[in-house]
N, C-alpha and C positions, 0 to 999 in steps of 0.2 A: 503523558498528558500533563497539561498545565496544573500546577498545584493551587491555582486560584479557585475560589468558590464559584461554582457555575452561576450564571445569571438567572435570576427569576424573572421570566417574561412579564409577570404581573407587577413587578417592582423595578421598572427601568429607571436608571438615574435621571433626575430632572435636569441636571447640569449638562449642557452640551456646549461645544465650541462653534456652533453654527451662527449664522447671521452676522450682525455688525459688531457684536460684543467680542468677536474673536480677534485677538492680536495677530497681525499678519505673519509673524515668525512662527507662532504656534500652529496656525492653519497650514502653512507650508510644510512644517515638520510632520504634521499628521498626514498630509497628502503623500509625502515622501515615504513615511513609514508604511502607509497603506500599499503603495506601489511595490515597495520592497517585500512586504509580506505576501502580496499576491504573486509576485515573481517566485518567491521561495516555495510557495504552495505548488506551482507548476513544476519547479525543479524536483521537489519531493516525489511527485507522481511520475515524472519522467525517469528518475533513478529507479523507482520501484518497477516500472514497466520494463526497463532495460535489463535489470537483473532477473526478472521473471523470464524473459526470453532466453537469457544465458542459461539459467537453470534448466528450462525445458529443453534447450539445445543439447546440453550435456547429457541429460538422462535419455533423450530420444536417440542421440548419436551412439551412446554406449549400448543401449538396448538393441539398436539396429545392428551394430557390430557383433554383439554377442549372438544374436539370433541368426545372423548370416553365417557364423562360423561353427555353430553347434552341430550342424548336420555332418560336418567334416570329421571323420573318425581319427584323422591325424592330429587334430587340435582339440584335445580334451583338457578341460580346466580342472585343476586340483581343488580340493575343498579349501585348502589354505588360501589360494587366490580368490576363491569365491567369498571366503570369510573376510579377507582384506577389502575386497570391493564392497561388501556389505557394510563394513565399518566406515569406509569412505562415504558411502551413500547416506548412512545415518548422520555422519558428521556434516555433510552438505545440507541435509534436511534441518539439522539443529541450527546451523548458521543461518539458513534461509528463514526459519521461524523466528529466531532472535532478531534478525535484520528487519523482517516484516513488522514485528511488534514495535520495534524502535521507530521505524518510519511512521507507523500508524500513530504512535504517541506524539511524535514530532509534528505530524500533520495536524493533529488535534490542537496542539499548542499554538501553531501558526494560525489556525482558524480562529482560535480564541483571541489572538492578537488582532486579527482582522475585524472581528466583531467589536472589540474595544475601540478600535479606530473609528468604526462606523458609528458607535455610540457617541464618541467625542465629536464627530463631525455632524451629529444631529440627524442622522438618517432615520432614527426611530422616533424622533420628536414630531408631534403633530404640528402642522403649519410651517415647519422649517423649510421644506422644499415643495410640498404640495398643499394647496389651499384646502383646509378641512380634513387633511389626512396626513399620515406619516409616509415617507418614501418606502421604508421597510416595515414589515409586519413583525409582530412578536414571535412569529414562527422562525424568522431568520436568526434570532438570538440562539437557537438550538444548533446552529451550523457547526460549532466545534465538536459536537457529539456524533455527527453524521460520519459515514464512511466505513462502518463496521462490516457492511456487506462486502465492500471491496476487499477489505482485509481477509475476511473469511474465504472469498472466492480465490484470491491469490494463494492463500495457504493450502486450500483444498486442491487446486490444480497442480501445484508442485509436489505436494505429498503424494497425490495420486500417481504422478509421473515417477516419483522415487519408488513407490510400491510396485509399479509396473516394471521398472528396471530390475528390481530385486526378484520379481517373479521370473523374468526372463533369465536372470543370472542363475537361479536355483532350480529351474524347472526344465531340464533338457527334454522331458517328455512332451511338453507343450511346443517347444521349438521344433522337435522332430515331426510332430503332427503337421505343423505349418509348412515345413520344408521337406516333406516326404517325397522322395523321388518317384516318378511315375513307373508303374510296373509294366 
């Protein structure tokens, strides 16, 4: 997350670069920065979504493969193989958690930069864009701190898939119940 002090919605900066006081080069630079930050925010979310699908695919394909072969008496997995796959699973989960936390912190930093551009462009200033009102409310200043639910959901889904894979890996009784031949 950004190391900057969070904005206090009750103490918005009075200086903005809106209106006629704004030098053309600074206004254009702010607009370009805003576009770049908006685009980066979309990229961050797309990267997170793609890796989420890859992680879910790995665990579900592995669990499907293991469950389909466990009923076959010719293919018994040794505990060493199970231990190795468990270590790989926990390593993947650790990388996933680390990556998700990094992406979340980066997302918050980019959101902070967006809010700073909005402040400089005068989006929060009364009468700058709307007569008698501000374009954005003080609530939008809290935008950088949003998104924790998305982080928690992504972490929960993949950890749950990893736990499910581990259960299939270590629980031949469950897979035999599921793939029990008809009598």
